[in-house]
C-alpha angles and dihedrals in degrees: 000000000000114000110250093232092049092049090052091051091050091049092046090053093047089053089047090051093049091045094052092045089050090050090053092049091050092047092051093046093051089074133206097358114137113268091238089052092053090047092053098053090041090056097036087066094043096046092049092052094043091047088053091051091046091052091052090047096052088044091053093047092047088056090060101262107161108253138147091205117136125220100159107070132194122232096271092049089049089053095050091046089053091047092048088054098047098044090042090054093049089052094047092052092047091049093051090049090053094046090054089056108034143039104288093234088056093051087046096053090050090051089050093065084086092097090061091047088050087061091056096043095045085056091052098040105028099027089236103157111218117238118240091254090057092053089050090053091045092055093042092052092055092049085056090051088057087063091055094043097044092189116210132193090276117067096224097032118117092020091292098143095065087043089059089048087053091054090050087053088059092046093051093044089052092052091047091048093050089052090045090053090051091050090049094050085053088055094245111166112269094216087050094056092045094046094049091048094048096041091048089050092047096048090046092059096051098085089051090053094051094055100028111030117160115209106241131209119230090253090053093050090048089051092052091046087052088051090054093050090048091048090051091051088049096050099045089042097057094042090050093047090056092053092061103040136007121274092242089062098046106035093090090065091057088071089071082081087077091056090049092045091051093049090050087047093051102040101032101033103022087231120147125194112233124241095265091052092050091047086052091050090052093050094047097042088043090055091051090050090046090052093048097052091042089054092044090053090046096052090053092067 
């Protein structure tokens, strides 16, 4: 029998994976709108919904509901919250840049290198020394990335530039998720974490909109609103999942994002990943699955 909390964590992670894949598809379908404008509308929706959730949580706590949720942060926690917002924003912009210039499932798999970067940053920030099997999975995942990147003698030949930006999106997301994990361990409010990130990203984009606004059609606006809704589902899904079970037990389910992204890519965009990319997907996802089962086996001892 699967434990109730673990099942809730799995369902939340699957919802998150679907939400982020839907976001990617809507961003791609919205067309040749500047990346910063796409980022603005994506986060305007997310920050509004997160702000409403934060308001409800503060109101519930003020009425005396028992909760260990923190809203007042010390200096270290404030710096980590700012870092989560900054690196999360860089990762998001890099991801949107890659989505605009690649098959969305390729952009998604490069962004999903984030769990492997979490291993590195957890060691650096939390002094959590990786096990040998985690290093093996990390190295194998990077080998799989080479299949997706397919570097050539010219740096930007074969669309390599956007692919490297896609890798950077995974690196920044890994650092942002590590900082988020530390904040959650310190009982910092989940809606507060999401709201600060989304609001920061939104405000950062305002100057770019003033000087480089691209007139949108109604369908484009609706797609960006859809991207914001998908992103909100993704953000709340992943933070809810980590509430019910450790990241090491749930990270494997995040790779369903690649399946969802590939399906959206095929059925909505008529884009098919090539055989090298598919081989890279298999290697990277296989590394994540291997790490998951090794961690599960280790936790039983």
